[in-house]
N, C-alpha and C positions, 0 to 999 in steps of 0.2 A: 102657525099655533093653535089650529084647529085640531094640531094629532099630537100635541103638547099636553092638549088637555086631554084629550082623550084618554091617554098617558095611563095621565094625574088620573081620571075617573076611575081606570082599570087597579092602580097601585092602589088610591083611599077604599077600592070596596074588596081586591084579595089580603090587607092588611085586620080589616074593620072584621069581613072571614076567617082567614088565621087567627082574632081572637073569641071571634065567637065558639069558637071551634078549640081552644085552647080549655075555654068558664066550663065547654059543657063538655068535658072528659074531666076533666077536673072538676063538676056534679059526681058524674054516674065516677071514680073513680071514691071515691065519698063515700055517698049511696052503699057501694062492695064490702067495702071496710066497714058501714055501721055494717051491713043486712048480715055478714062476719062476724062480726064483734059475739054479737050468740052462742053461739058454738064453741067458744074458745075461754072464754070466762065462768066467774065464778063454777072451779070444777070442788065439788064441797068433798068434805073426810066424811067416813061414815060415821053419824052421830053415836059415842062411846053407852052408851045406853042400849042399842040395837047394835051394838059391836057386843057386849058384853052375855047382851041374854041369847047374844048365836054362840058363843063356845058354853053360854052351861046346856043348850040343847044341845049342839055337840058333842058332850063331854054325857050326858046325860045317856042318847044315845051309847054311846062307847059301851060307857058302864054294861047296858044291858044284853047288849052281844055276846 
């Protein structure tokens, strides 16, 4: 009877440790994705005013050469 109780205790502790490890792994994976998100999000295109001004400067520089 004592052996069966010890086995049940070890089994319960192992299952509890498994779920704790899975939860910690899920949390760390989610944190890694949240930290990586700003590196790939919000890729902005150049503003039309800046693009137009750059084109004007390049045109003026080309005329002076």
